[in-house]
PDB file of N, CA, C and O in Angstrom:
ATOM      1  N   MET A   1     -73.227  -1.625  54.341  1.00  0.00           N
ATOM      2  CA  MET A   1     -73.622  -2.133  53.049  1.00  0.00           C
ATOM      3  C   MET A   1     -72.967  -3.500  52.839  1.00  0.00           C
ATOM      4  O   MET A   1     -71.742  -3.595  52.754  1.00  0.00           O
ATOM      5  N   ALA A   2     -73.753  -4.522  52.757  1.00  0.00           N
ATOM      6  CA  ALA A   2     -73.237  -5.888  52.622  1.00  0.00           C
ATOM      7  C   ALA A   2     -73.035  -6.252  51.160  1.00  0.00           C
ATOM      8  O   ALA A   2     -73.802  -5.859  50.280  1.00  0.00           O
ATOM      9  N   LYS A   3     -71.979  -7.013  50.936  1.00  0.00           N
ATOM     10  CA  LYS A   3     -71.695  -7.510  49.601  1.00  0.00           C
ATOM     11  C   LYS A   3     -72.543  -8.751  49.368  1.00  0.00           C
ATOM     12  O   LYS A   3     -72.654  -9.599  50.253  1.00  0.00           O
ATOM     13  N   GLN A   4     -73.141  -8.867  48.188  1.00  0.00           N
ATOM     14  CA  GLN A   4     -74.028  -9.988  47.906  1.00  0.00           C
ATOM     15  C   GLN A   4     -73.310 -11.196  47.335  1.00  0.00           C
ATOM     16  O   GLN A   4     -73.690 -12.330  47.626  1.00  0.00           O
ATOM     17  N   ASP A   5     -72.282 -10.981  46.529  1.00  0.00           N
ATOM     18  CA  ASP A   5     -71.613 -12.075  45.849  1.00  0.00           C
ATOM     19  C   ASP A   5     -70.238 -12.316  46.439  1.00  0.00           C
ATOM     20  O   ASP A   5     -69.549 -11.384  46.853  1.00  0.00           O
ATOM     21  N   MET A   6     -69.851 -13.579  46.471  1.00  0.00           N
ATOM     22  CA  MET A   6     -68.516 -13.932  46.935  1.00  0.00           C
ATOM     23  C   MET A   6     -67.593 -13.962  45.725  1.00  0.00           C
ATOM     24  O   MET A   6     -67.899 -14.602  44.720  1.00  0.00           O
ATOM     25  N   ASP A   7     -66.478 -13.277  45.824  1.00  0.00           N
ATOM     26  CA  ASP A   7     -65.490 -13.337  44.749  1.00  0.00           C
ATOM     27  C   ASP A   7     -64.371 -14.286  45.164  1.00  0.00           C
ATOM     28  O   ASP A   7     -64.398 -14.853  46.257  1.00  0.00           O
ATOM     29  N   LEU A   8     -63.392 -14.453  44.285  1.00  0.00           N
ATOM     30  CA  LEU A   8     -62.308 -15.393  44.544  1.00  0.00           C
ATOM     31  C   LEU A   8     -61.542 -15.017  45.816  1.00  0.00           C
ATOM     32  O   LEU A   8     -61.143 -15.897  46.579  1.00  0.00           O
ATOM     33  N   ARG A   9     -61.337 -13.738  46.045  1.00  0.00           N
ATOM     34  CA  ARG A   9     -60.627 -13.287  47.248  1.00  0.00           C
ATOM     35  C   ARG A   9     -61.380 -13.711  48.507  1.00  0.00           C
ATOM     36  O   ARG A   9     -60.777 -14.176  49.474  1.00  0.00           O
ATOM     37  N   ASP A  10     -62.703 -13.547  48.485  1.00  0.00           N
ATOM     38  CA  ASP A  10     -63.515 -13.959  49.633  1.00  0.00           C
ATOM     39  C   ASP A  10     -63.415 -15.466  49.853  1.00  0.00           C
ATOM     40  O   ASP A  10     -63.325 -15.929  50.990  1.00  0.00           O
ATOM     41  N   TRP A  11     -63.432 -16.228  48.757  1.00  0.00           N
ATOM     42  CA  TRP A  11     -63.340 -17.680  48.875  1.00  0.00           C
ATOM     43  C   TRP A  11     -61.997 -18.077  49.477  1.00  0.00           C
ATOM     44  O   TRP A  11     -61.936 -18.913  50.378  1.00  0.00           O
ATOM     45  N   PHE A  12     -60.907 -17.467  48.968  1.00  0.00           N
ATOM     46  CA  PHE A  12     -59.582 -17.746  49.529  1.00  0.00           C
ATOM     47  C   PHE A  12     -59.546 -17.398  51.019  1.00  0.00           C
ATOM     48  O   PHE A  12     -58.984 -18.145  51.819  1.00  0.00           O
ATOM     49  N   ALA A  13     -60.147 -16.262  51.390  1.00  0.00           N
ATOM     50  CA  ALA A  13     -60.153 -15.854  52.795  1.00  0.00           C
ATOM     51  C   ALA A  13     -60.918 -16.867  53.643  1.00  0.00           C
ATOM     52  O   ALA A  13     -60.493 -17.189  54.752  1.00  0.00           O
ATOM     53  N   GLY A  14     -62.024 -17.364  53.140  1.00  0.00           N
ATOM     54  CA  GLY A  14     -62.787 -18.368  53.871  1.00  0.00           C
ATOM     55  C   GLY A  14     -61.995 -19.651  54.081  1.00  0.00           C
ATOM     56  O   GLY A  14     -62.029 -20.251  55.155  1.00  0.00           O
ATOM     57  N   GLN A  15     -61.284 -20.057  53.038  1.00  0.00           N
ATOM     58  CA  GLN A  15     -60.452 -21.252  53.153  1.00  0.00           C
ATOM     59  C   GLN A  15     -59.316 -21.025  54.154  1.00  0.00           C
ATOM     60  O   GLN A  15     -58.998 -21.900  54.960  1.00  0.00           O
ATOM     61  N   ALA A  16     -58.715 -19.841  54.087  1.00  0.00           N
ATOM     62  CA  ALA A  16     -57.641 -19.514  55.035  1.00  0.00           C
ATOM     63  C   ALA A  16     -58.179 -19.473  56.465  1.00  0.00           C
ATOM     64  O   ALA A  16     -57.520 -19.939  57.394  1.00  0.00           O
ATOM     65  N   LEU A  17     -59.362 -18.920  56.634  1.00  0.00           N
ATOM     66  CA  LEU A  17     -59.969 -18.836  57.966  1.00  0.00           C
ATOM     67  C   LEU A  17     -60.201 -20.227  58.539  1.00  0.00           C
ATOM     68  O   LEU A  17     -59.930 -20.471  59.715  1.00  0.00           O
ATOM     69  N   LYS A  18     -60.701 -21.132  57.715  1.00  0.00           N
ATOM     70  CA  LYS A  18     -60.891 -22.515  58.176  1.00  0.00           C
ATOM     71  C   LYS A  18     -59.568 -23.104  58.650  1.00  0.00           C
ATOM     72  O   LYS A  18     -59.499 -23.742  59.700  1.00  0.00           O
ATOM     73  N   GLY A  19     -58.525 -22.881  57.864  1.00  0.00           N
ATOM     74  CA  GLY A  19     -57.217 -23.404  58.240  1.00  0.00           C
ATOM     75  C   GLY A  19     -56.662 -22.750  59.493  1.00  0.00           C
ATOM     76  O   GLY A  19     -56.088 -23.415  60.355  1.00  0.00           O
ATOM     77  N   LEU A  20     -56.837 -21.453  59.582  1.00  0.00           N
ATOM     78  CA  LEU A  20     -56.324 -20.740  60.761  1.00  0.00           C
ATOM     79  C   LEU A  20     -56.972 -21.231  62.048  1.00  0.00           C
ATOM     80  O   LEU A  20     -56.309 -21.347  63.080  1.00  0.00           O
ATOM     81  N   LEU A  21     -58.255 -21.515  61.985  1.00  0.00           N
ATOM     82  CA  LEU A  21     -58.983 -21.883  63.202  1.00  0.00           C
ATOM     83  C   LEU A  21     -58.985 -23.381  63.481  1.00  0.00           C
ATOM     84  O   LEU A  21     -59.409 -23.808  64.554  1.00  0.00           O
ATOM     85  N   ALA A  22     -58.517 -24.180  62.530  1.00  0.00           N
ATOM     86  CA  ALA A  22     -58.645 -25.634  62.651  1.00  0.00           C
ATOM     87  C   ALA A  22     -57.625 -26.282  63.574  1.00  0.00           C
ATOM     88  O   ALA A  22     -57.939 -27.271  64.235  1.00  0.00           O
ATOM     89  N   GLY A  23     -56.461 -25.768  63.632  1.00  0.00           N
ATOM     90  CA  GLY A  23     -55.396 -26.476  64.329  1.00  0.00           C
ATOM     91  C   GLY A  23     -55.133 -25.977  65.729  1.00  0.00           C
ATOM     92  O   GLY A  23     -55.734 -25.009  66.195  1.00  0.00           O
ATOM     93  N   PRO A  24     -54.221 -26.661  66.383  1.00  0.00           N
ATOM     94  CA  PRO A  24     -53.864 -26.256  67.748  1.00  0.00           C
ATOM     95  C   PRO A  24     -53.117 -24.920  67.794  1.00  0.00           C
ATOM     96  O   PRO A  24     -53.016 -24.304  68.855  1.00  0.00           O
ATOM     97  N   SER A  25     -52.603 -24.478  66.666  1.00  0.00           N
ATOM     98  CA  SER A  25     -51.899 -23.197  66.648  1.00  0.00           C
ATOM     99  C   SER A  25     -52.824 -22.061  66.208  1.00  0.00           C
ATOM    100  O   SER A  25     -52.357 -21.016  65.755  1.00  0.00           O
ATOM    101  N   ALA A  26     -54.120 -22.267  66.340  1.00  0.00           N
ATOM    102  CA  ALA A  26     -55.096 -21.225  65.976  1.00  0.00           C
ATOM    103  C   ALA A  26     -54.824 -19.967  66.794  1.00  0.00           C
ATOM    104  O   ALA A  26     -54.400 -20.052  67.946  1.00  0.00           O
ATOM    105  N   PRO A  27     -55.067 -18.805  66.203  1.00  0.00           N
ATOM    106  CA  PRO A  27     -54.871 -17.560  66.960  1.00  0.00           C
ATOM    107  C   PRO A  27     -55.700 -17.583  68.249  1.00  0.00           C
ATOM    108  O   PRO A  27     -56.870 -17.968  68.246  1.00  0.00           O
ATOM    109  N   LYS A  28     -55.090 -17.178  69.307  1.00  0.00           N
ATOM    110  CA  LYS A  28     -55.762 -17.185  70.618  1.00  0.00           C
ATOM    111  C   LYS A  28     -56.321 -15.806  70.937  1.00  0.00           C
ATOM    112  O   LYS A  28     -55.737 -14.783  70.580  1.00  0.00           O
ATOM    113  N   LYS A  29     -57.450 -15.799  71.606  1.00  0.00           N
ATOM    114  CA  LYS A  29     -58.060 -14.553  72.057  1.00  0.00           C
ATOM    115  C   LYS A  29     -57.469 -14.207  73.412  1.00  0.00           C
ATOM    116  O   LYS A  29     -57.459 -15.026  74.331  1.00  0.00           O
ATOM    117  N   SER A  30     -56.983 -12.994  73.519  1.00  0.00           N
ATOM    118  CA  SER A  30     -56.461 -12.564  74.821  1.00  0.00           C
ATOM    119  C   SER A  30     -57.630 -12.207  75.736  1.00  0.00           C
ATOM    120  O   SER A  30     -58.735 -11.926  75.271  1.00  0.00           O
ATOM    121  N   LYS A  31     -57.374 -12.221  77.028  1.00  0.00           N
ATOM    122  CA  LYS A  31     -58.436 -11.905  77.995  1.00  0.00           C
ATOM    123  C   LYS A  31     -58.924 -10.468  77.837  1.00  0.00           C
ATOM    124  O   LYS A  31     -60.093 -10.173  78.083  1.00  0.00           O
ATOM    125  N   ALA A  32     -58.030  -9.584  77.429  1.00  0.00           N
ATOM    126  CA  ALA A  32     -58.395  -8.173  77.292  1.00  0.00           C
ATOM    127  C   ALA A  32     -59.119  -7.885  75.978  1.00  0.00           C
ATOM    128  O   ALA A  32     -59.677  -6.803  75.793  1.00  0.00           O
ATOM    129  N   GLU A  33     -59.107  -8.843  75.084  1.00  0.00           N
ATOM    130  CA  GLU A  33     -59.666  -8.627  73.746  1.00  0.00           C
ATOM    131  C   GLU A  33     -61.150  -9.005  73.727  1.00  0.00           C
ATOM    132  O   GLU A  33     -61.527 -10.095  74.158  1.00  0.00           O
ATOM    133  N   ALA A  34     -61.976  -8.105  73.231  1.00  0.00           N
ATOM    134  CA  ALA A  34     -63.402  -8.394  73.088  1.00  0.00           C
ATOM    135  C   ALA A  34     -63.591  -9.433  71.980  1.00  0.00           C
ATOM    136  O   ALA A  34     -62.799  -9.476  71.039  1.00  0.00           O
ATOM    137  N   PRO A  35     -64.625 -10.268  72.078  1.00  0.00           N
ATOM    138  CA  PRO A  35     -64.854 -11.270  71.042  1.00  0.00           C
ATOM    139  C   PRO A  35     -64.925 -10.683  69.626  1.00  0.00           C
ATOM    140  O   PRO A  35     -64.402 -11.277  68.683  1.00  0.00           O
ATOM    141  N   ALA A  36     -65.556  -9.544  69.478  1.00  0.00           N
ATOM    142  CA  ALA A  36     -65.647  -8.920  68.147  1.00  0.00           C
ATOM    143  C   ALA A  36     -64.272  -8.485  67.658  1.00  0.00           C
ATOM    144  O   ALA A  36     -63.970  -8.605  66.471  1.00  0.00           O
ATOM    145  N   GLN A  37     -63.445  -7.985  68.556  1.00  0.00           N
ATOM    146  CA  GLN A  37     -62.082  -7.587  68.162  1.00  0.00           C
ATOM    147  C   GLN A  37     -61.272  -8.803  67.723  1.00  0.00           C
ATOM    148  O   GLN A  37     -60.522  -8.739  66.749  1.00  0.00           O
ATOM    149  N   TYR A  38     -61.426  -9.906  68.442  1.00  0.00           N
ATOM    150  CA  TYR A  38     -60.737 -11.144  68.079  1.00  0.00           C
ATOM    151  C   TYR A  38     -61.181 -11.603  66.690  1.00  0.00           C
ATOM    152  O   TYR A  38     -60.347 -11.948  65.853  1.00  0.00           O
ATOM    153  N   ALA A  39     -62.482 -11.608  66.445  1.00  0.00           N
ATOM    154  CA  ALA A  39     -63.009 -12.045  65.153  1.00  0.00           C
ATOM    155  C   ALA A  39     -62.475 -11.177  64.020  1.00  0.00           C
ATOM    156  O   ALA A  39     -62.098 -11.690  62.966  1.00  0.00           O
ATOM    157  N   ILE A  40     -62.442  -9.876  64.232  1.00  0.00           N
ATOM    158  CA  ILE A  40     -61.925  -8.965  63.209  1.00  0.00           C
ATOM    159  C   ILE A  40     -60.441  -9.214  62.975  1.00  0.00           C
ATOM    160  O   ILE A  40     -59.989  -9.227  61.830  1.00  0.00           O
ATOM    161  N   ARG A  41     -59.688  -9.410  64.039  1.00  0.00           N
ATOM    162  CA  ARG A  41     -58.249  -9.665  63.905  1.00  0.00           C
ATOM    163  C   ARG A  41     -57.983 -10.932  63.098  1.00  0.00           C
ATOM    164  O   ARG A  41     -57.126 -10.940  62.215  1.00  0.00           O
ATOM    165  N   VAL A  42     -58.712 -11.998  63.399  1.00  0.00           N
ATOM    166  CA  VAL A  42     -58.499 -13.253  62.694  1.00  0.00           C
ATOM    167  C   VAL A  42     -58.987 -13.147  61.246  1.00  0.00           C
ATOM    168  O   VAL A  42     -58.347 -13.682  60.341  1.00  0.00           O
ATOM    169  N   ALA A  43     -60.102 -12.469  61.019  1.00  0.00           N
ATOM    170  CA  ALA A  43     -60.602 -12.276  59.656  1.00  0.00           C
ATOM    171  C   ALA A  43     -59.608 -11.467  58.828  1.00  0.00           C
ATOM    172  O   ALA A  43     -59.370 -11.776  57.660  1.00  0.00           O
ATOM    173  N   GLU A  44     -59.032 -10.438  59.429  1.00  0.00           N
ATOM    174  CA  GLU A  44     -58.026  -9.643  58.703  1.00  0.00           C
ATOM    175  C   GLU A  44     -56.822 -10.501  58.340  1.00  0.00           C
ATOM    176  O   GLU A  44     -56.252 -10.349  57.260  1.00  0.00           O
ATOM    177  N   GLU A  45     -56.435 -11.398  59.233  1.00  0.00           N
ATOM    178  CA  GLU A  45     -55.319 -12.303  58.946  1.00  0.00           C
ATOM    179  C   GLU A  45     -55.676 -13.238  57.786  1.00  0.00           C
ATOM    180  O   GLU A  45     -54.841 -13.513  56.924  1.00  0.00           O
ATOM    181  N   ALA A  46     -56.907 -13.718  57.771  1.00  0.00           N
ATOM    182  CA  ALA A  46     -57.352 -14.587  56.672  1.00  0.00           C
ATOM    183  C   ALA A  46     -57.290 -13.834  55.346  1.00  0.00           C
ATOM    184  O   ALA A  46     -56.889 -14.402  54.330  1.00  0.00           O
ATOM    185  N   TYR A  47     -57.681 -12.562  55.348  1.00  0.00           N
ATOM    186  CA  TYR A  47     -57.620 -11.771  54.114  1.00  0.00           C
ATOM    187  C   TYR A  47     -56.182 -11.474  53.698  1.00  0.00           C
ATOM    188  O   TYR A  47     -55.916 -11.288  52.510  1.00  0.00           O
ATOM    189  N   LEU A  48     -55.256 -11.427  54.646  1.00  0.00           N
ATOM    190  CA  LEU A  48     -53.842 -11.291  54.273  1.00  0.00           C
ATOM    191  C   LEU A  48     -53.403 -12.506  53.463  1.00  0.00           C
ATOM    192  O   LEU A  48     -52.698 -12.377  52.462  1.00  0.00           O
ATOM    193  N   PHE A  49     -53.829 -13.691  53.910  1.00  0.00           N
ATOM    194  CA  PHE A  49     -53.518 -14.908  53.156  1.00  0.00           C
ATOM    195  C   PHE A  49     -54.214 -14.890  51.792  1.00  0.00           C
ATOM    196  O   PHE A  49     -53.623 -15.274  50.782  1.00  0.00           O
ATOM    197  N   ALA A  50     -55.459 -14.447  51.769  1.00  0.00           N
ATOM    198  CA  ALA A  50     -56.198 -14.386  50.503  1.00  0.00           C
ATOM    199  C   ALA A  50     -55.510 -13.444  49.524  1.00  0.00           C
ATOM    200  O   ALA A  50     -55.382 -13.761  48.342  1.00  0.00           O
ATOM    201  N   ASP A  51     -55.072 -12.303  50.003  1.00  0.00           N
ATOM    202  CA  ASP A  51     -54.380 -11.348  49.129  1.00  0.00           C
ATOM    203  C   ASP A  51     -53.080 -11.943  48.604  1.00  0.00           C
ATOM    204  O   ASP A  51     -52.713 -11.723  47.450  1.00  0.00           O
ATOM    205  N   ALA A  52     -52.389 -12.693  49.447  1.00  0.00           N
ATOM    206  CA  ALA A  52     -51.160 -13.349  49.005  1.00  0.00           C
ATOM    207  C   ALA A  52     -51.471 -14.384  47.920  1.00  0.00           C
ATOM    208  O   ALA A  52     -50.726 -14.505  46.947  1.00  0.00           O
ATOM    209  N   MET A  53     -52.546 -15.117  48.080  1.00  0.00           N
ATOM    210  CA  MET A  53     -52.950 -16.101  47.062  1.00  0.00           C
ATOM    211  C   MET A  53     -53.294 -15.400  45.749  1.00  0.00           C
ATOM    212  O   MET A  53     -52.921 -15.870  44.674  1.00  0.00           O
ATOM    213  N   MET A  54     -53.994 -14.295  45.834  1.00  0.00           N
ATOM    214  CA  MET A  54     -54.352 -13.547  44.626  1.00  0.00           C
ATOM    215  C   MET A  54     -53.087 -13.061  43.916  1.00  0.00           C
ATOM    216  O   MET A  54     -52.975 -13.170  42.695  1.00  0.00           O
ATOM    217  N   GLN A  55     -52.144 -12.531  44.679  1.00  0.00           N
ATOM    218  CA  GLN A  55     -50.903 -12.035  44.104  1.00  0.00           C
ATOM    219  C   GLN A  55     -50.089 -13.184  43.511  1.00  0.00           C
ATOM    220  O   GLN A  55     -49.540 -13.056  42.417  1.00  0.00           O
ATOM    221  N   ALA A  56     -50.010 -14.292  44.219  1.00  0.00           N
ATOM    222  CA  ALA A  56     -49.256 -15.443  43.715  1.00  0.00           C
ATOM    223  C   ALA A  56     -49.884 -15.987  42.440  1.00  0.00           C
ATOM    224  O   ALA A  56     -49.179 -16.439  41.538  1.00  0.00           O
ATOM    225  N   GLY A  57     -51.203 -15.941  42.366  1.00  0.00           N
ATOM    226  CA  GLY A  57     -51.894 -16.418  41.171  1.00  0.00           C
ATOM    227  C   GLY A  57     -51.588 -15.584  39.944  1.00  0.00           C
ATOM    228  O   GLY A  57     -51.611 -16.088  38.821  1.00  0.00           O
ATOM    229  N   GLU A  58     -51.303 -14.311  40.154  1.00  0.00           N
ATOM    230  CA  GLU A  58     -50.979 -13.431  39.027  1.00  0.00           C
ATOM    231  C   GLU A  58     -49.579 -13.682  38.502  1.00  0.00           C
ATOM    232  O   GLU A  58     -49.313 -13.472  37.319  1.00  0.00           O
ATOM    233  N   THR A  59     -48.684 -14.127  39.365  1.00  0.00           N
ATOM    234  CA  THR A  59     -47.280 -14.258  38.969  1.00  0.00           C
ATOM    235  C   THR A  59     -46.821 -15.698  38.827  1.00  0.00           C
ATOM    236  O   THR A  59     -45.718 -15.951  38.342  1.00  0.00           O
ATOM    237  N   ALA A  60     -47.659 -16.651  39.248  1.00  0.00           N
ATOM    238  CA  ALA A  60     -47.252 -18.057  39.197  1.00  0.00           C
ATOM    239  C   ALA A  60     -47.123 -18.521  37.757  1.00  0.00           C
ATOM    240  O   ALA A  60     -47.939 -18.151  36.913  1.00  0.00           O
ATOM    241  N   PRO A  61     -46.110 -19.324  37.466  1.00  0.00           N
ATOM    242  CA  PRO A  61     -45.982 -19.840  36.112  1.00  0.00           C
ATOM    243  C   PRO A  61     -47.144 -20.783  35.799  1.00  0.00           C
ATOM    244  O   PRO A  61     -47.705 -21.418  36.692  1.00  0.00           O
ATOM    245  N   VAL A  62     -47.485 -20.857  34.540  1.00  0.00           N
ATOM    246  CA  VAL A  62     -48.558 -21.739  34.113  1.00  0.00           C
ATOM    247  C   VAL A  62     -48.083 -23.179  34.226  1.00  0.00           C
ATOM    248  O   VAL A  62     -46.967 -23.505  33.821  1.00  0.00           O
ATOM    249  N   ASN A  63     -48.910 -24.017  34.764  1.00  0.00           N
ATOM    250  CA  ASN A  63     -48.617 -25.439  34.870  1.00  0.00           C
ATOM    251  C   ASN A  63     -48.613 -26.018  33.449  1.00  0.00           C
ATOM    252  O   ASN A  63     -49.607 -25.883  32.736  1.00  0.00           O
ATOM    253  N   PRO A  64     -47.520 -26.657  33.025  1.00  0.00           N
ATOM    254  CA  PRO A  64     -47.461 -27.189  31.657  1.00  0.00           C
ATOM    255  C   PRO A  64     -48.590 -28.159  31.347  1.00  0.00           C
ATOM    256  O   PRO A  64     -49.071 -28.196  30.215  1.00  0.00           O
ATOM    257  N   LEU A  65     -49.023 -28.941  32.321  1.00  0.00           N
ATOM    258  CA  LEU A  65     -50.117 -29.872  32.092  1.00  0.00           C
ATOM    259  C   LEU A  65     -51.412 -29.119  31.805  1.00  0.00           C
ATOM    260  O   LEU A  65     -52.183 -29.516  30.932  1.00  0.00           O
ATOM    261  N   GLU A  66     -51.651 -28.034  32.538  1.00  0.00           N
ATOM    262  CA  GLU A  66     -52.844 -27.231  32.286  1.00  0.00           C
ATOM    263  C   GLU A  66     -52.815 -26.660  30.873  1.00  0.00           C
ATOM    264  O   GLU A  66     -53.844 -26.612  30.199  1.00  0.00           O
ATOM    265  N   GLU A  67     -51.644 -26.228  30.426  1.00  0.00           N
ATOM    266  CA  GLU A  67     -51.516 -25.682  29.074  1.00  0.00           C
ATOM    267  C   GLU A  67     -51.804 -26.762  28.035  1.00  0.00           C
ATOM    268  O   GLU A  67     -52.448 -26.489  27.022  1.00  0.00           O
ATOM    269  N   GLN A  68     -51.334 -27.980  28.273  1.00  0.00           N
ATOM    270  CA  GLN A  68     -51.593 -29.085  27.341  1.00  0.00           C
ATOM    271  C   GLN A  68     -53.085 -29.403  27.291  1.00  0.00           C
ATOM    272  O   GLN A  68     -53.634 -29.627  26.213  1.00  0.00           O
ATOM    273  N   ILE A  69     -53.736 -29.424  28.433  1.00  0.00           N
ATOM    274  CA  ILE A  69     -55.176 -29.693  28.484  1.00  0.00           C
ATOM    275  C   ILE A  69     -55.937 -28.602  27.743  1.00  0.00           C
ATOM    276  O   ILE A  69     -56.879 -28.892  27.006  1.00  0.00           O
ATOM    277  N   ALA A  70     -55.534 -27.352  27.934  1.00  0.00           N
ATOM    278  CA  ALA A  70     -56.192 -26.247  27.241  1.00  0.00           C
ATOM    279  C   ALA A  70     -55.998 -26.368  25.736  1.00  0.00           C
ATOM    280  O   ALA A  70     -56.920 -26.099  24.965  1.00  0.00           O
ATOM    281  N   ALA A  71     -54.801 -26.773  25.313  1.00  0.00           N
ATOM    282  CA  ALA A  71     -54.529 -26.923  23.879  1.00  0.00           C
ATOM    283  C   ALA A  71     -55.399 -28.018  23.279  1.00  0.00           C
ATOM    284  O   ALA A  71     -55.932 -27.853  22.182  1.00  0.00           O
ATOM    285  N   VAL A  72     -55.547 -29.130  23.985  1.00  0.00           N
ATOM    286  CA  VAL A  72     -56.405 -30.221  23.503  1.00  0.00           C
ATOM    287  C   VAL A  72     -57.843 -29.728  23.393  1.00  0.00           C
ATOM    288  O   VAL A  72     -58.540 -30.040  22.428  1.00  0.00           O
ATOM    289  N   GLY A  73     -58.279 -28.966  24.374  1.00  0.00           N
ATOM    290  CA  GLY A  73     -59.632 -28.405  24.332  1.00  0.00           C
ATOM    291  C   GLY A  73     -59.829 -27.485  23.150  1.00  0.00           C
ATOM    292  O   GLY A  73     -60.877 -27.513  22.505  1.00  0.00           O
ATOM    293  N   ARG A  74     -58.821 -26.662  22.856  1.00  0.00           N
ATOM    294  CA  ARG A  74     -58.924 -25.766  21.702  1.00  0.00           C
ATOM    295  C   ARG A  74     -58.981 -26.567  20.409  1.00  0.00           C
ATOM    296  O   ARG A  74     -59.752 -26.236  19.508  1.00  0.00           O
ATOM    297  N   GLU A  75     -58.160 -27.631  20.309  1.00  0.00           N
ATOM    298  CA  GLU A  75     -58.151 -28.469  19.111  1.00  0.00           C
ATOM    299  C   GLU A  75     -59.499 -29.154  18.930  1.00  0.00           C
ATOM    300  O   GLU A  75     -60.034 -29.194  17.822  1.00  0.00           O
ATOM    301  N   SER A  76     -60.043 -29.689  20.006  1.00  0.00           N
ATOM    302  CA  SER A  76     -61.338 -30.367  19.929  1.00  0.00           C
ATOM    303  C   SER A  76     -62.425 -29.405  19.496  1.00  0.00           C
ATOM    304  O   SER A  76     -63.299 -29.751  18.702  1.00  0.00           O
ATOM    305  N   HIS A  77     -62.359 -28.173  20.036  1.00  0.00           N
ATOM    306  CA  HIS A  77     -63.353 -27.171  19.678  1.00  0.00           C
ATOM    307  C   HIS A  77     -63.248 -26.798  18.203  1.00  0.00           C
ATOM    308  O   HIS A  77     -64.263 -26.667  17.519  1.00  0.00           O
ATOM    309  N   SER A  78     -62.013 -26.626  17.710  1.00  0.00           N
ATOM    310  CA  SER A  78     -61.860 -26.254  16.299  1.00  0.00           C
ATOM    311  C   SER A  78     -62.254 -27.421  15.384  1.00  0.00           C
ATOM    312  O   SER A  78     -62.803 -27.188  14.307  1.00  0.00           O
ATOM    313  N   ASP A  79     -61.985 -28.680  15.790  1.00  0.00           N
ATOM    314  CA  ASP A  79     -62.407 -29.833  15.012  1.00  0.00           C
ATOM    315  C   ASP A  79     -63.934 -29.897  14.940  1.00  0.00           C
ATOM    316  O   ASP A  79     -64.505 -30.166  13.883  1.00  0.00           O
ATOM    317  N   ALA A  80     -64.579 -29.649  16.069  1.00  0.00           N
ATOM    318  CA  ALA A  80     -66.038 -29.684  16.083  1.00  0.00           C
ATOM    319  C   ALA A  80     -66.620 -28.562  15.230  1.00  0.00           C
ATOM    320  O   ALA A  80     -67.600 -28.763  14.513  1.00  0.00           O
ATOM    321  N   SER A  81     -66.018 -27.393  15.310  1.00  0.00           N
ATOM    322  CA  SER A  81     -66.487 -26.278  14.484  1.00  0.00           C
ATOM    323  C   SER A  81     -66.314 -26.576  12.998  1.00  0.00           C
ATOM    324  O   SER A  81     -67.192 -26.261  12.195  1.00  0.00           O
ATOM    325  N   ALA A  82     -65.184 -27.182  12.632  1.00  0.00           N
ATOM    326  CA  ALA A  82     -64.917 -27.508  11.240  1.00  0.00           C
ATOM    327  C   ALA A  82     -65.923 -28.531  10.717  1.00  0.00           C
ATOM    328  O   ALA A  82     -66.368 -28.428   9.573  1.00  0.00           O
ATOM    329  N   SER A  83     -66.285 -29.517  11.539  1.00  0.00           N
ATOM    330  CA  SER A  83     -67.238 -30.541  11.077  1.00  0.00           C
ATOM    331  C   SER A  83     -68.633 -29.943  10.948  1.00  0.00           C
ATOM    332  O   SER A  83     -69.413 -30.409  10.117  1.00  0.00           O
ATOM    333  N   LEU A  84     -68.972 -28.944  11.728  1.00  0.00           N
ATOM    334  CA  LEU A  84     -70.258 -28.276  11.596  1.00  0.00           C
ATOM    335  C   LEU A  84     -70.336 -27.441  10.333  1.00  0.00           C
ATOM    336  O   LEU A  84     -71.403 -27.293   9.739  1.00  0.00           O
ATOM    337  N   GLU A  85     -69.198 -26.896   9.927  1.00  0.00           N
ATOM    338  CA  GLU A  85     -69.156 -26.058   8.724  1.00  0.00           C
ATOM    339  C   GLU A  85     -69.208 -26.884   7.464  1.00  0.00           C
ATOM    340  O   GLU A  85     -69.542 -26.355   6.404  1.00  0.00           O
ATOM    341  N   SER A  86     -68.886 -28.181   7.539  1.00  0.00           N
ATOM    342  CA  SER A  86     -68.865 -29.041   6.359  1.00  0.00           C
ATOM    343  C   SER A  86     -70.234 -29.428   5.895  1.00  0.00           C
ATOM    344  O   SER A  86     -70.370 -30.153   4.909  1.00  0.00           O
TER     345      SER A  86
END
């Protein structure tokens, strides 16, 4: 059963996979390893990175600049709402 939509975890895994395979230190396939086994091993490693990103995102402190931008957005939204009510 194939998944139709990509979620954030899948996106992180794809980005990790690109990084894992891009450099000279990319995981190597052993002679005894079937190509499908190699692909699964590397994909599982990419998902380990994705899971770490998901976990870090839950516990990472909020960037103060992002909070300031969000506050400005909230103020602009409330100003616009107030002018519509007038």
